[in-house]
PyMOL Python script that loads the backbone (N, CA, C, O; Angstrom):
from pymol import cmd

cmd.read_pdbstr("""\
ATOM      1  N   MET A   1      98.537 123.072  89.848  1.00  0.00           N
ATOM      2  CA  MET A   1      98.764 121.513  90.218  1.00  0.00           C
ATOM      3  C   MET A   1      98.488 121.267  91.539  1.00  0.00           C
ATOM      4  O   MET A   1      98.955 121.842  92.521  1.00  0.00           O
ATOM      5  N   ALA A   2      97.519 120.168  91.480  1.00  0.00           N
ATOM      6  CA  ALA A   2      97.343 120.163  93.124  1.00  0.00           C
ATOM      7  C   ALA A   2      98.575 118.999  93.680  1.00  0.00           C
ATOM      8  O   ALA A   2      99.232 118.311  92.899  1.00  0.00           O
ATOM      9  N   VAL A   3      98.696 118.965  94.974  1.00  0.00           N
ATOM     10  CA  VAL A   3      99.754 118.682  95.690  1.00  0.00           C
ATOM     11  C   VAL A   3      99.073 116.991  96.196  1.00  0.00           C
ATOM     12  O   VAL A   3      98.131 116.781  96.960  1.00  0.00           O
ATOM     13  N   LYS A   4      99.841 116.091  95.542  1.00  0.00           N
ATOM     14  CA  LYS A   4      99.542 114.480  96.027  1.00  0.00           C
ATOM     15  C   LYS A   4      99.594 114.488  97.543  1.00  0.00           C
ATOM     16  O   LYS A   4     100.472 115.110  98.141  1.00  0.00           O
ATOM     17  N   GLU A   5      98.569 113.736  98.211  1.00  0.00           N
ATOM     18  CA  GLU A   5      98.470 113.287  99.393  1.00  0.00           C
ATOM     19  C   GLU A   5      97.721 111.880  99.884  1.00  0.00           C
ATOM     20  O   GLU A   5      96.656 111.402  99.493  1.00  0.00           O
ATOM     21  N   ARG A   6      98.566 111.440 100.777  1.00  0.00           N
ATOM     22  CA  ARG A   6      97.890 110.189 101.184  1.00  0.00           C
ATOM     23  C   ARG A   6      98.108 109.919 102.432  1.00  0.00           C
ATOM     24  O   ARG A   6      98.968 110.414 103.161  1.00  0.00           O
ATOM     25  N   VAL A   7      97.056 108.858 102.765  1.00  0.00           N
ATOM     26  CA  VAL A   7      96.953 108.777 104.276  1.00  0.00           C
ATOM     27  C   VAL A   7      97.320 107.095 104.660  1.00  0.00           C
ATOM     28  O   VAL A   7      96.821 106.151 104.045  1.00  0.00           O
ATOM     29  N   GLY A   8      98.273 106.960 105.777  1.00  0.00           N
ATOM     30  CA  GLY A   8      98.844 105.463 105.776  1.00  0.00           C
ATOM     31  C   GLY A   8      98.977 105.107 107.283  1.00  0.00           C
ATOM     32  O   GLY A   8      98.473 105.672 108.253  1.00  0.00           O
ATOM     33  N   LEU A   9      99.610 104.261 107.235  1.00  0.00           N
ATOM     34  CA  LEU A   9     100.233 103.835 108.810  1.00  0.00           C
ATOM     35  C   LEU A   9     101.550 103.442 108.592  1.00  0.00           C
ATOM     36  O   LEU A   9     102.030 102.941 107.575  1.00  0.00           O
ATOM     37  N   VAL A  10     102.315 103.837 110.099  1.00  0.00           N
ATOM     38  CA  VAL A  10     103.609 103.728 109.611  1.00  0.00           C
ATOM     39  C   VAL A  10     103.599 102.136 110.046  1.00  0.00           C
ATOM     40  O   VAL A  10     102.783 101.589 110.788  1.00  0.00           O
ATOM     41  N   VAL A  11     104.894 101.463 109.283  1.00  0.00           N
ATOM     42  CA  VAL A  11     105.168 100.448 109.798  1.00  0.00           C
ATOM     43  C   VAL A  11     106.867 100.350 110.012  1.00  0.00           C
ATOM     44  O   VAL A  11     107.413  99.251 110.108  1.00  0.00           O
ATOM     45  N   SER A  12     107.420 101.278 110.057  1.00  0.00           N
ATOM     46  CA  SER A  12     108.923 101.259 110.310  1.00  0.00           C
ATOM     47  C   SER A  12     109.197 102.408 110.549  1.00  0.00           C
ATOM     48  O   SER A  12     108.784 103.406 109.959  1.00  0.00           O
ATOM     49  N   ASP A  13     110.102 102.331 111.661  1.00  0.00           N
ATOM     50  CA  ASP A  13     110.976 104.025 112.341  1.00  0.00           C
ATOM     51  C   ASP A  13     112.221 103.608 112.402  1.00  0.00           C
ATOM     52  O   ASP A  13     112.861 104.481 112.990  1.00  0.00           O
ATOM     53  N   LYS A  14     112.954 102.660 112.078  1.00  0.00           N
ATOM     54  CA  LYS A  14     114.401 102.281 112.364  1.00  0.00           C
ATOM     55  C   LYS A  14     115.072 103.443 112.130  1.00  0.00           C
ATOM     56  O   LYS A  14     115.579 104.125 113.020  1.00  0.00           O
ATOM     57  N   MET A  15     115.099 103.742 110.751  1.00  0.00           N
ATOM     58  CA  MET A  15     115.866 105.181 110.085  1.00  0.00           C
ATOM     59  C   MET A  15     115.977 106.437 110.807  1.00  0.00           C
ATOM     60  O   MET A  15     115.110 106.672 111.648  1.00  0.00           O
ATOM     61  N   GLN A  16     116.785 107.171 110.638  1.00  0.00           N
ATOM     62  CA  GLN A  16     116.824 108.573 111.027  1.00  0.00           C
ATOM     63  C   GLN A  16     116.296 109.370 110.338  1.00  0.00           C
ATOM     64  O   GLN A  16     116.654 109.373 109.161  1.00  0.00           O
ATOM     65  N   LYS A  17     115.392 110.222 110.707  1.00  0.00           N
ATOM     66  CA  LYS A  17     114.468 111.315 110.004  1.00  0.00           C
ATOM     67  C   LYS A  17     113.811 110.676 108.946  1.00  0.00           C
ATOM     68  O   LYS A  17     113.453 111.399 108.016  1.00  0.00           O
ATOM     69  N   THR A  18     113.491 109.045 108.866  1.00  0.00           N
ATOM     70  CA  THR A  18     112.827 108.659 108.095  1.00  0.00           C
ATOM     71  C   THR A  18     111.644 107.755 108.478  1.00  0.00           C
ATOM     72  O   THR A  18     111.768 107.351 109.634  1.00  0.00           O
ATOM     73  N   VAL A  19     110.594 107.338 107.895  1.00  0.00           N
ATOM     74  CA  VAL A  19     109.875 106.360 108.059  1.00  0.00           C
ATOM     75  C   VAL A  19     109.182 105.497 106.946  1.00  0.00           C
ATOM     76  O   VAL A  19     108.964 106.188 105.952  1.00  0.00           O
ATOM     77  N   VAL A  20     108.862 104.485 106.842  1.00  0.00           N
ATOM     78  CA  VAL A  20     108.388 103.834 105.955  1.00  0.00           C
ATOM     79  C   VAL A  20     106.639 103.562 106.305  1.00  0.00           C
ATOM     80  O   VAL A  20     106.255 102.953 107.303  1.00  0.00           O
ATOM     81  N   VAL A  21     105.853 104.069 105.408  1.00  0.00           N
ATOM     82  CA  VAL A  21     104.233 104.137 105.501  1.00  0.00           C
ATOM     83  C   VAL A  21     103.673 103.370 104.692  1.00  0.00           C
ATOM     84  O   VAL A  21     104.012 103.604 103.532  1.00  0.00           O
ATOM     85  N   ALA A  22     102.794 102.365 104.838  1.00  0.00           N
ATOM     86  CA  ALA A  22     102.052 101.502 104.191  1.00  0.00           C
ATOM     87  C   ALA A  22     100.537 102.517 103.635  1.00  0.00           C
ATOM     88  O   ALA A  22      99.717 103.042 104.388  1.00  0.00           O
ATOM     89  N   VAL A  23     100.542 102.542 102.433  1.00  0.00           N
ATOM     90  CA  VAL A  23      98.748 103.171 102.167  1.00  0.00           C
ATOM     91  C   VAL A  23      98.231 101.900 101.269  1.00  0.00           C
ATOM     92  O   VAL A  23      98.751 101.173 100.423  1.00  0.00           O
ATOM     93  N   GLU A  24      96.884 102.007 101.911  1.00  0.00           N
ATOM     94  CA  GLU A  24      95.889 100.687 101.210  1.00  0.00           C
ATOM     95  C   GLU A  24      95.326 101.625 100.093  1.00  0.00           C
ATOM     96  O   GLU A  24      94.976 102.796 100.237  1.00  0.00           O
ATOM     97  N   ASN A  25      95.311 100.967  99.093  1.00  0.00           N
ATOM     98  CA  ASN A  25      94.477 101.517  98.216  1.00  0.00           C
ATOM     99  C   ASN A  25      93.179  99.994  97.624  1.00  0.00           C
ATOM    100  O   ASN A  25      93.607  98.892  97.281  1.00  0.00           O
ATOM    101  N   ARG A  26      92.109 100.248  97.642  1.00  0.00           N
ATOM    102  CA  ARG A  26      90.922  99.242  97.308  1.00  0.00           C
ATOM    103  C   ARG A  26      90.503  99.809  96.061  1.00  0.00           C
ATOM    104  O   ARG A  26      90.477 101.017  95.823  1.00  0.00           O
ATOM    105  N   ALA A  27      90.130  98.756  95.158  1.00  0.00           N
ATOM    106  CA  ALA A  27      89.734  98.829  93.820  1.00  0.00           C
ATOM    107  C   ALA A  27      89.034  97.632  93.492  1.00  0.00           C
ATOM    108  O   ALA A  27      89.200  96.555  94.063  1.00  0.00           O
ATOM    109  N   PRO A  28      88.327  97.831  92.652  1.00  0.00           N
ATOM    110  CA  PRO A  28      87.708  96.713  92.075  1.00  0.00           C
ATOM    111  C   PRO A  28      88.739  95.657  90.831  1.00  0.00           C
ATOM    112  O   PRO A  28      89.396  96.225  89.959  1.00  0.00           O
ATOM    113  N   HIS A  29      88.725  94.619  90.917  1.00  0.00           N
ATOM    114  CA  HIS A  29      89.433  93.712  89.928  1.00  0.00           C
ATOM    115  C   HIS A  29      88.814  93.947  88.610  1.00  0.00           C
ATOM    116  O   HIS A  29      87.611  93.868  88.363  1.00  0.00           O
ATOM    117  N   VAL A  30      89.851  94.271  87.714  1.00  0.00           N
ATOM    118  CA  VAL A  30      89.054  94.467  86.437  1.00  0.00           C
ATOM    119  C   VAL A  30      88.225  93.312  85.793  1.00  0.00           C
ATOM    120  O   VAL A  30      87.169  93.375  85.164  1.00  0.00           O
ATOM    121  N   LYS A  31      88.854  92.440  86.064  1.00  0.00           N
ATOM    122  CA  LYS A  31      87.836  91.221  85.349  1.00  0.00           C
ATOM    123  C   LYS A  31      86.788  90.706  85.973  1.00  0.00           C
ATOM    124  O   LYS A  31      85.780  90.317  85.384  1.00  0.00           O
ATOM    125  N   TYR A  32      86.972  90.669  87.292  1.00  0.00           N
ATOM    126  CA  TYR A  32      86.158  89.480  88.388  1.00  0.00           C
ATOM    127  C   TYR A  32      85.226  90.702  89.127  1.00  0.00           C
ATOM    128  O   TYR A  32      84.089  90.467  89.534  1.00  0.00           O
ATOM    129  N   GLY A  33      85.801  91.894  89.229  1.00  0.00           N
ATOM    130  CA  GLY A  33      84.854  92.727  90.156  1.00  0.00           C
ATOM    131  C   GLY A  33      85.044  92.614  91.662  1.00  0.00           C
ATOM    132  O   GLY A  33      84.216  93.198  92.361  1.00  0.00           O
ATOM    133  N   LYS A  34      86.006  91.955  92.239  1.00  0.00           N
ATOM    134  CA  LYS A  34      85.830  91.477  93.709  1.00  0.00           C
ATOM    135  C   LYS A  34      86.741  92.617  94.318  1.00  0.00           C
ATOM    136  O   LYS A  34      87.812  92.837  93.752  1.00  0.00           O
ATOM    137  N   THR A  35      86.375  93.395  95.487  1.00  0.00           N
ATOM    138  CA  THR A  35      87.181  94.439  95.743  1.00  0.00           C
ATOM    139  C   THR A  35      88.767  93.700  96.328  1.00  0.00           C
ATOM    140  O   THR A  35      88.879  92.710  97.051  1.00  0.00           O
ATOM    141  N   MET A  36      89.825  94.517  95.769  1.00  0.00           N
ATOM    142  CA  MET A  36      91.107  93.830  96.020  1.00  0.00           C
ATOM    143  C   MET A  36      91.988  95.042  96.725  1.00  0.00           C
ATOM    144  O   MET A  36      91.990  96.206  96.326  1.00  0.00           O
ATOM    145  N   VAL A  37      92.639  94.599  97.706  1.00  0.00           N
ATOM    146  CA  VAL A  37      93.422  95.690  98.628  1.00  0.00           C
ATOM    147  C   VAL A  37      94.762  95.375  98.018  1.00  0.00           C
ATOM    148  O   VAL A  37      95.268  94.305  97.680  1.00  0.00           O
ATOM    149  N   ARG A  38      95.126  96.436  97.981  1.00  0.00           N
ATOM    150  CA  ARG A  38      96.902  96.944  97.331  1.00  0.00           C
ATOM    151  C   ARG A  38      97.074  97.619  98.343  1.00  0.00           C
ATOM    152  O   ARG A  38      96.232  98.315  98.910  1.00  0.00           O
ATOM    153  N   THR A  39      98.477  97.408  98.711  1.00  0.00           N
ATOM    154  CA  THR A  39      99.516  98.246  99.353  1.00  0.00           C
ATOM    155  C   THR A  39     100.722  98.637  98.831  1.00  0.00           C
ATOM    156  O   THR A  39     101.387  97.915  98.089  1.00  0.00           O
ATOM    157  N   LYS A  40     101.055  99.791  99.195  1.00  0.00           N
ATOM    158  CA  LYS A  40     102.088 100.614  98.449  1.00  0.00           C
ATOM    159  C   LYS A  40     102.931 101.101  99.740  1.00  0.00           C
ATOM    160  O   LYS A  40     102.430 101.457 100.806  1.00  0.00           O
ATOM    161  N   ARG A  41     104.054 101.057  99.490  1.00  0.00           N
ATOM    162  CA  ARG A  41     105.067 101.277 101.077  1.00  0.00           C
ATOM    163  C   ARG A  41     105.850 102.271 100.177  1.00  0.00           C
ATOM    164  O   ARG A  41     106.197 102.093  99.009  1.00  0.00           O
ATOM    165  N   TYR A  42     106.099 103.597 101.145  1.00  0.00           N
ATOM    166  CA  TYR A  42     106.794 105.062 100.678  1.00  0.00           C
ATOM    167  C   TYR A  42     107.781 105.153 101.857  1.00  0.00           C
ATOM    168  O   TYR A  42     107.443 104.650 102.928  1.00  0.00           O
ATOM    169  N   LYS A  43     108.817 105.677 101.752  1.00  0.00           N
ATOM    170  CA  LYS A  43     109.870 106.172 102.469  1.00  0.00           C
ATOM    171  C   LYS A  43     109.601 107.590 102.445  1.00  0.00           C
ATOM    172  O   LYS A  43     109.760 108.322 101.468  1.00  0.00           O
ATOM    173  N   VAL A  44     109.138 107.964 103.715  1.00  0.00           N
ATOM    174  CA  VAL A  44     108.872 109.572 104.133  1.00  0.00           C
ATOM    175  C   VAL A  44     109.481 109.996 105.301  1.00  0.00           C
ATOM    176  O   VAL A  44     109.588 109.379 106.360  1.00  0.00           O
ATOM    177  N   HIS A  45     110.050 111.617 104.880  1.00  0.00           N
ATOM    178  CA  HIS A  45     110.929 112.263 105.598  1.00  0.00           C
ATOM    179  C   HIS A  45     109.997 112.738 106.922  1.00  0.00           C
ATOM    180  O   HIS A  45     109.024 113.480 106.792  1.00  0.00           O
ATOM    181  N   ASP A  46     110.406 112.244 108.098  1.00  0.00           N
ATOM    182  CA  ASP A  46     109.859 112.752 109.346  1.00  0.00           C
ATOM    183  C   ASP A  46     111.152 113.940 109.751  1.00  0.00           C
ATOM    184  O   ASP A  46     112.208 113.462 109.336  1.00  0.00           O
ATOM    185  N   GLU A  47     111.329 114.929 110.232  1.00  0.00           N
ATOM    186  CA  GLU A  47     112.206 115.592 110.237  1.00  0.00           C
ATOM    187  C   GLU A  47     112.635 115.628 111.795  1.00  0.00           C
ATOM    188  O   GLU A  47     113.750 115.843 112.269  1.00  0.00           O
ATOM    189  N   GLU A  48     111.360 115.342 112.476  1.00  0.00           N
ATOM    190  CA  GLU A  48     111.430 115.589 114.389  1.00  0.00           C
ATOM    191  C   GLU A  48     111.884 114.326 114.737  1.00  0.00           C
ATOM    192  O   GLU A  48     112.471 114.101 115.796  1.00  0.00           O
ATOM    193  N   ASN A  49     111.585 113.308 113.706  1.00  0.00           N
ATOM    194  CA  ASN A  49     111.554 111.446 114.530  1.00  0.00           C
ATOM    195  C   ASN A  49     110.344 111.435 115.336  1.00  0.00           C
ATOM    196  O   ASN A  49     110.452 110.851 116.415  1.00  0.00           O
ATOM    197  N   GLN A  50     109.065 112.017 115.018  1.00  0.00           N
ATOM    198  CA  GLN A  50     107.945 112.095 116.106  1.00  0.00           C
ATOM    199  C   GLN A  50     107.130 110.971 115.831  1.00  0.00           C
ATOM    200  O   GLN A  50     106.290 110.610 116.656  1.00  0.00           O
ATOM    201  N   CYS A  51     107.300 110.355 114.709  1.00  0.00           N
ATOM    202  CA  CYS A  51     106.583 109.288 114.168  1.00  0.00           C
ATOM    203  C   CYS A  51     106.882 108.081 114.776  1.00  0.00           C
ATOM    204  O   CYS A  51     108.084 107.917 114.987  1.00  0.00           O
ATOM    205  N   ARG A  52     106.055 107.082 115.161  1.00  0.00           N
ATOM    206  CA  ARG A  52     105.971 105.847 115.740  1.00  0.00           C
ATOM    207  C   ARG A  52     105.217 104.637 114.853  1.00  0.00           C
ATOM    208  O   ARG A  52     104.492 104.893 113.892  1.00  0.00           O
ATOM    209  N   ILE A  53     105.482 103.379 115.290  1.00  0.00           N
ATOM    210  CA  ILE A  53     105.242 102.180 114.560  1.00  0.00           C
ATOM    211  C   ILE A  53     103.705 102.083 114.976  1.00  0.00           C
ATOM    212  O   ILE A  53     103.415 101.822 116.144  1.00  0.00           O
ATOM    213  N   GLY A  54     102.691 102.302 113.979  1.00  0.00           N
ATOM    214  CA  GLY A  54     101.349 102.156 114.294  1.00  0.00           C
ATOM    215  C   GLY A  54     100.502 103.088 114.156  1.00  0.00           C
ATOM    216  O   GLY A  54      99.284 102.972 114.020  1.00  0.00           O
ATOM    217  N   ASP A  55     101.543 104.653 114.208  1.00  0.00           N
ATOM    218  CA  ASP A  55     100.907 105.903 113.740  1.00  0.00           C
ATOM    219  C   ASP A  55      99.963 105.752 112.385  1.00  0.00           C
ATOM    220  O   ASP A  55     100.183 104.906 111.518  1.00  0.00           O
ATOM    221  N   ARG A  56      98.900 106.687 112.345  1.00  0.00           N
ATOM    222  CA  ARG A  56      98.177 106.751 111.095  1.00  0.00           C
ATOM    223  C   ARG A  56      98.333 108.536 110.856  1.00  0.00           C
ATOM    224  O   ARG A  56      97.820 109.398 111.570  1.00  0.00           O
ATOM    225  N   VAL A  57      99.323 108.782 109.461  1.00  0.00           N
ATOM    226  CA  VAL A  57      99.794 109.713 108.961  1.00  0.00           C
ATOM    227  C   VAL A  57      99.034 110.310 107.904  1.00  0.00           C
ATOM    228  O   VAL A  57      98.169 109.578 107.424  1.00  0.00           O
ATOM    229  N   ARG A  58      99.168 111.684 107.330  1.00  0.00           N
ATOM    230  CA  ARG A  58      99.355 112.328 106.399  1.00  0.00           C
ATOM    231  C   ARG A  58     100.315 112.534 105.726  1.00  0.00           C
ATOM    232  O   ARG A  58     100.960 113.426 106.278  1.00  0.00           O
ATOM    233  N   ILE A  59     100.941 112.110 104.540  1.00  0.00           N
ATOM    234  CA  ILE A  59     101.877 112.559 104.002  1.00  0.00           C
ATOM    235  C   ILE A  59     101.644 113.236 102.538  1.00  0.00           C
ATOM    236  O   ILE A  59     100.678 112.950 101.830  1.00  0.00           O
ATOM    237  N   GLN A  60     102.591 114.113 102.201  1.00  0.00           N
ATOM    238  CA  GLN A  60     102.639 114.972 101.140  1.00  0.00           C
ATOM    239  C   GLN A  60     103.748 114.524 100.388  1.00  0.00           C
ATOM    240  O   GLN A  60     104.777 114.069 100.887  1.00  0.00           O
ATOM    241  N   GLU A  61     103.452 114.701  98.784  1.00  0.00           N
ATOM    242  CA  GLU A  61     104.640 114.482  98.228  1.00  0.00           C
ATOM    243  C   GLU A  61     105.380 115.892  98.017  1.00  0.00           C
ATOM    244  O   GLU A  61     104.812 116.982  98.077  1.00  0.00           O
ATOM    245  N   THR A  62     106.932 115.653  97.725  1.00  0.00           N
ATOM    246  CA  THR A  62     107.453 116.591  97.802  1.00  0.00           C
ATOM    247  C   THR A  62     108.817 116.656  96.833  1.00  0.00           C
ATOM    248  O   THR A  62     109.126 115.605  96.272  1.00  0.00           O
ATOM    249  N   ARG A  63     109.511 117.646  96.647  1.00  0.00           N
ATOM    250  CA  ARG A  63     110.874 117.325  95.949  1.00  0.00           C
ATOM    251  C   ARG A  63     111.621 116.135  96.519  1.00  0.00           C
ATOM    252  O   ARG A  63     111.501 115.652  97.645  1.00  0.00           O
ATOM    253  N   PRO A  64     112.574 115.679  95.330  1.00  0.00           N
ATOM    254  CA  PRO A  64     113.188 114.606  95.799  1.00  0.00           C
ATOM    255  C   PRO A  64     114.247 114.975  96.899  1.00  0.00           C
ATOM    256  O   PRO A  64     114.871 116.021  96.718  1.00  0.00           O
ATOM    257  N   LEU A  65     114.521 114.223  98.028  1.00  0.00           N
ATOM    258  CA  LEU A  65     114.691 114.490  99.423  1.00  0.00           C
ATOM    259  C   LEU A  65     116.188 113.295  99.103  1.00  0.00           C
ATOM    260  O   LEU A  65     117.222 113.860  99.461  1.00  0.00           O
ATOM    261  N   SER A  66     116.378 112.287  98.706  1.00  0.00           N
ATOM    262  CA  SER A  66     117.089 111.239  98.603  1.00  0.00           C
ATOM    263  C   SER A  66     116.956 110.311  97.312  1.00  0.00           C
ATOM    264  O   SER A  66     116.283 110.765  96.386  1.00  0.00           O
ATOM    265  N   ARG A  67     117.531 109.064  97.170  1.00  0.00           N
ATOM    266  CA  ARG A  67     117.130 108.179  96.269  1.00  0.00           C
ATOM    267  C   ARG A  67     115.943 107.775  96.071  1.00  0.00           C
ATOM    268  O   ARG A  67     115.393 107.599  94.983  1.00  0.00           O
ATOM    269  N   THR A  68     115.305 107.540  97.656  1.00  0.00           N
ATOM    270  CA  THR A  68     114.080 107.107  97.608  1.00  0.00           C
ATOM    271  C   THR A  68     112.771 107.777  98.087  1.00  0.00           C
ATOM    272  O   THR A  68     111.590 107.433  98.031  1.00  0.00           O
ATOM    273  N   LYS A  69     113.466 108.949  98.620  1.00  0.00           N
ATOM    274  CA  LYS A  69     112.421 109.533  99.374  1.00  0.00           C
ATOM    275  C   LYS A  69     111.866 110.775  98.548  1.00  0.00           C
ATOM    276  O   LYS A  69     112.619 111.669  98.159  1.00  0.00           O
ATOM    277  N   ARG A  70     110.723 110.769  98.347  1.00  0.00           N
ATOM    278  CA  ARG A  70     109.892 111.651  97.573  1.00  0.00           C
ATOM    279  C   ARG A  70     108.359 112.156  98.691  1.00  0.00           C
ATOM    280  O   ARG A  70     107.467 112.881  98.251  1.00  0.00           O
ATOM    281  N   TRP A  71     108.358 111.741  99.744  1.00  0.00           N
ATOM    282  CA  TRP A  71     107.363 112.373 100.462  1.00  0.00           C
ATOM    283  C   TRP A  71     107.832 113.054 101.831  1.00  0.00           C
ATOM    284  O   TRP A  71     109.018 113.193 102.133  1.00  0.00           O
ATOM    285  N   ALA A  72     106.918 113.397 102.501  1.00  0.00           N
ATOM    286  CA  ALA A  72     107.134 113.919 103.881  1.00  0.00           C
ATOM    287  C   ALA A  72     105.941 114.025 104.432  1.00  0.00           C
ATOM    288  O   ALA A  72     104.901 114.265 103.819  1.00  0.00           O
ATOM    289  N   VAL A  73     106.101 113.780 106.055  1.00  0.00           N
ATOM    290  CA  VAL A  73     104.933 113.832 106.921  1.00  0.00           C
ATOM    291  C   VAL A  73     104.296 115.114 107.245  1.00  0.00           C
ATOM    292  O   VAL A  73     104.899 115.955 107.912  1.00  0.00           O
ATOM    293  N   LYS A  74     103.306 115.272 106.880  1.00  0.00           N
ATOM    294  CA  LYS A  74     102.182 116.470 107.097  1.00  0.00           C
ATOM    295  C   LYS A  74     101.652 116.587 108.345  1.00  0.00           C
ATOM    296  O   LYS A  74     101.715 117.646 108.971  1.00  0.00           O
ATOM    297  N   ASP A  75     101.093 115.523 108.801  1.00  0.00           N
ATOM    298  CA  ASP A  75     100.819 115.544 110.143  1.00  0.00           C
ATOM    299  C   ASP A  75     100.279 114.233 110.391  1.00  0.00           C
ATOM    300  O   ASP A  75      99.804 113.485 109.538  1.00  0.00           O
ATOM    301  N   ILE A  76     100.414 113.961 111.913  1.00  0.00           N
ATOM    302  CA  ILE A  76      99.929 112.776 112.574  1.00  0.00           C
ATOM    303  C   ILE A  76      98.368 112.958 112.954  1.00  0.00           C
ATOM    304  O   ILE A  76      97.847 113.838 113.639  1.00  0.00           O
ATOM    305  N   LEU A  77      97.758 111.804 112.264  1.00  0.00           N
ATOM    306  CA  LEU A  77      96.454 112.125 112.539  1.00  0.00           C
ATOM    307  C   LEU A  77      96.100 111.367 113.993  1.00  0.00           C
ATOM    308  O   LEU A  77      95.330 111.833 114.834  1.00  0.00           O
ATOM    309  N   SER A  78      96.697 110.324 114.088  1.00  0.00           N
ATOM    310  CA  SER A  78      96.158 109.333 115.548  1.00  0.00           C
ATOM    311  C   SER A  78      97.564 108.827 115.712  1.00  0.00           C
ATOM    312  O   SER A  78      98.353 108.630 114.787  1.00  0.00           O
ATOM    313  N   SER A  79      97.818 108.616 117.161  1.00  0.00           N
ATOM    314  CA  SER A  79      98.944 107.647 117.743  1.00  0.00           C
ATOM    315  C   SER A  79      98.820 106.655 118.080  1.00  0.00           C
ATOM    316  O   SER A  79      97.678 106.418 118.474  1.00  0.00           O
ATOM    317  N   ALA A  80      99.773 105.546 118.150  1.00  0.00           N
ATOM    318  CA  ALA A  80      99.710 104.032 118.219  1.00  0.00           C
ATOM    319  C   ALA A  80      99.387 104.190 119.886  1.00  0.00           C
ATOM    320  O   ALA A  80      99.826 105.113 120.574  1.00  0.00           O
ATOM    321  N   PRO A  81      98.499 103.055 120.393  1.00  0.00           N
ATOM    322  CA  PRO A  81      98.561 103.094 121.609  1.00  0.00           C
ATOM    323  C   PRO A  81      99.794 102.725 122.237  1.00  0.00           C
ATOM    324  O   PRO A  81     100.386 101.801 121.680  1.00  0.00           O
ATOM    325  N   GLN A  82     100.447 103.320 123.477  1.00  0.00           N
ATOM    326  CA  GLN A  82     101.690 102.638 123.979  1.00  0.00           C
ATOM    327  C   GLN A  82     101.399 101.556 124.532  1.00  0.00           C
ATOM    328  O   GLN A  82     100.353 101.563 125.181  1.00  0.00           O
ATOM    329  N   ALA A  83     102.258 100.172 124.473  1.00  0.00           N
ATOM    330  CA  ALA A  83     102.389  99.317 125.486  1.00  0.00           C
ATOM    331  C   ALA A  83     103.469  99.085 126.502  1.00  0.00           C
ATOM    332  O   ALA A  83     103.336  98.206 127.354  1.00  0.00           O
TER     333      ALA A  83
END
""", "prot")
cmd.dss("prot")
cmd.show_as("cartoon", "prot")
cmd.util.cbc("prot")
cmd.orient("prot")
């Protein structure tokens, strides 16, 4: 069985060892055909607390780590510019 992976943007890093990642999915509307953007937010395990808001990350499905966490950070693809 293939392991599920997604690429998304970190939108919150306020929790310890957890980040919230928003993953965009673009698909045509069933009836009208216009491309729609749907966003799903995942709570993701970040063991070293190295992700920051704005980082682009690859996440991987894992065993349940808590009531809402089923994903873990696999790697950081690009870091957000520091202001």
